[in-house]
N, C-alpha and C positions, 0 to 999 in steps of 0.2 A: 158219215160220222167222223171219219178221219179228216175230211176237209174242214168240218166245223171245229174240230179240236185244234187243227193247225191254225185256223183263223184266230181262234181264241188265244192260243199261245203267242201267235205273232202280235196281236193287239196288246196282250199283256207285257210282252217284252218292249214293244214300242212305247207303251205308256210309261213303264218303269224308267225308260231311258230319256223320254222327252216330256214327261208330265210337267216339269217346272217351266219349260219354255212354252208349253201349250197354255198353262195357266197365266203366265205373264202376258202372252198374246191376247188371251181372252180378257184380262183385266184392262189392257190398253184399249182393245176394241170396245169394250163396254164403256170405258171413260169417254172415248171419242163420240160414241153414239149418244150417251147421256148428255154430254155437253152440247151436241148438235140439236137435240130435242129441246133442251131448255133455252138455248140461244134462239131457236126458231120461234118459240112463244114470246120471248122478249121483243124480237124484231117485229112480230105481228102486232103487238100492242103499240109500238112506236108508229107503225104505218097506219094503224087505225086512228090514232090521235092526229097524225099529220093530214090524213084525208078527211077528218071531221066526222067519221062515222063510228058507231059502236062505242061511244064514250059513256060509261055508266055513271060516273060521279056527277051529281047534279050541279055542283059548283063549277066543275070543268065544262059541263054543258053550257052553263050561263056565260062563262068567260068566252068560250070558243064561238058561241053563236050570236051573242048580243053585244059584245064590246068591239073595240077597234082591232084592225089587223095587227097592231103592235101587241095587244093582249093575247091574241091568238098565237102570235109567234113566241111569246113567253111561255105558253102552255107547251108548245112543241120543244122549246129549249129545255124546259124542266124535265120533260119526258125523255129527251135524248140524254140528258145528264144522268138521270136515274138509270136509264138503260145501260149507259157506260159503266156505272158503278155496279149494276147487277151483273153485267157481262164479266167484269173483272173478278167479282166475288165468285161467280160460278166457275170461271176458269181455274182460279187458284185453289178453290176448295176441292174441286174434282181432281186437280193435279196432285194436291196433297194427299188425298185418300188413295189415289192410284199409286203414287210413289211409295206410300207406306205399305200397301199390299204387295207391291213388287219386291220391296226389300225384305218383307217377311217371307216371300217365296224363295228368296235367295239365301235365307238363313241368317240374315243380319239381325242383331239384337235391337229391336225397335225401342225398347225401354231406355237403354243407355243412349241411343242416338237421339231420342226425344228429349232427354235431360240435357244433353249437350246443345241441341238446337234451341232449347228453352233459354239457356244461358246466353247463347249468341243473340237470340231474338231480344232478350231483355237489354243487352248492351246496345243493340241497334236502336231499339225503341227509346232508350234513355238519350242517345245521341241525336235522334231525329224527332224528339218530342214536339218541337216547334212546327215541324212539317206535318206531323200527325194532327196537331191542333188546328193548323190551317185547313187541312183536308176535312176534318170533322165539322169545323165551323162552316166551310163552304157547302158541305152537304146539307146542313140544316138551313142555310140561307136559301138554297135552291128549292128544297122540299117545302119550306114554309112560305116561299115566294115573298121574302122580305123586300126585294127589289129586283128589277130586271133591266134589260137593255132599254135605254130610252127614258128611264125614270130620272127625275130630279131628286137628289138625295143629299143629306147631310150626315157624314160619317165621323163627325167630331172635328178634326182638324181640316178635313177635306170636304168641300161641297162642290157639286156640279152635276153633270149628266153621265149616267152610267153608259159606258160603251162596250163593256165586256164583263161577263160573270163566269168565273171558273171555279173549280173546287179549291184551288189554292190562292188565286189572285183575283181581285176585282179592279178593273180599270175605269177611272173616272176623269172626265174632261171638265176642268174648271172654267170660270167665266173668262179667264185670260187666255184660254186655248191650251193650257198646259195639261198633258195627259199623265195622271197619277196612277201608279200601280200600288194598290193597297192590299196587304196580306189579310186574308179573311180572319185569321186568328187574332189579329190586332183590332178588329172592329168590335167595340164594346157596345155601341148603340147606333141605331139607324133612324134617321128622320126622313121619311118618304113623302115628298110633296105631290106624288103622282098617283096615289092610290085613294080610292073612295071619292072624297071631295076635299075642297080647300076653301079658303076665304080670301077675297080681295079686300084689303083694309087700306083705306085712304084717309089720312089726316089733313085737314085744311086749316091753316092758320090765318084767321081774319083779324082785321084791325080791332083793337080793344073797344073802340067806340061804335062798332057795328051793332045793329039791332038784332037781338038773338032770334026773335020770332021771324023776322023777315029772312034772316040767313037760313034758319031751319027750313022755311018754306021753299026757298030757292034750291037748297041742297037736296031736299027730298024730291022735288020735281026733276032736277037734273039727273039724279040717280035712277029714278023711275024711267026717264026717257032713254037712258043708256041701256037699261035691262030690257026694254021693249024693242030695241032696234033689231032688225032681221039678222044682222051679223052676230048678235050676242045672244039670241034666244037659245042657241045650242050650247052656250057656255054657262048660263046662269041656272041656279037652283033656287026657286022661291023668289021672294021680293027683297029689294034692298032694305037695310035697316040703318037709320040714322040715330046714333047713340047720343046725339046732342053735344053739349060742351064736355069735351074729354079732358081738357087741361085749361088752366086759367093763370095768366101772369099779368104783370103790369102793362105789357104792351101788346098782348095778343089773346084772342079766344081760339082754342083748338077744337074743331068739330071732327068727329070721326064717323065715317060711313063704312058700313060692312055689307058685303054682298057675297053670299054663298055661291060657289062656282064648282063646276065639274073639275075633276083632277087634271092638273096641268094647265088650266085655263085662267087661273087667278091673276097672273102677271098681265096677260093681254087685257083682261077685264079692268084691272086697276088702271092701266094706261088710258083706256077709253074713258073711264070715270074722271081722271084728272083733266083730260082735254075738255070734256063737256062741262065740268064744274067751272073751269076757267072761263069758258064762254058765257055761261049763264050768270056767273057772278059779276062779270064785266058789264053785261047787259042790265043787271039790276043795280049797278053803281055801288056794289059792295066791294071794298078794297081788301086785298090780302095784307097781312101784317108786315110791318117793317121794323126790324129790330133796332134801327137807328132813330125811330120816331121819338120825339121829345114832346111831352104833353105839358102845357102850362095852364094851371088852374088859377083863375082870377077870383 
């Protein structure tokens, strides 16, 4: 009985002397364990996506399994970016709560401290509003998959191939080889030539005296021949469409050929169309327009 009473007295005295430190240690330990658990689940999701297993979203399944390795890499990139954002959010949130609880244990007036921190945060937020705008815009670009590495895009003043997508900066290489760094907050519109499908549009300017029916027949046959070539069967979608006379002037007839193509294949297909159209028109004796032509009517 005396031993039990002595133990109780000792524990009570020990707790009265060290209870603040014990609670602080418990708070820190709990924060570390909670962060580790949450980070473990985030890391597991990223690894599942990277290995191509246990992807629940049907759209992600479609992208990862049926499209090109570039599309699969974009899924991994978006997942890693989201994981980075979640990791930072988890870390700072847990640290904030843990610090608040520790200060409360130490007897600090949390209300006054929070008010002061709010004023400081408001000042920092006002000064860094452009940075915050860039980060939020970058997050939506990644989540919505507006574009990714390898896409051909038009961002307004800059057009080219995307080489890097971050939360703050997008890097684009233009046709001259210049690498542009564009702040995500400054991107107001995005034209993506590499998503879904595109169109190869070719205009052919023929001599004004050309026979329209003959020209249509040759152009249709040439376009169909290009679409059926083995090298192009993986590029085209559907059959070519000759829109006929697209423009008319005193010295030329402009015919337009349109071929629906898979994303990123329109330029290659348009070049193939131009080459074959030139060959077939020459064989048929149909001449291209010459702006310097002078017609004399008797």
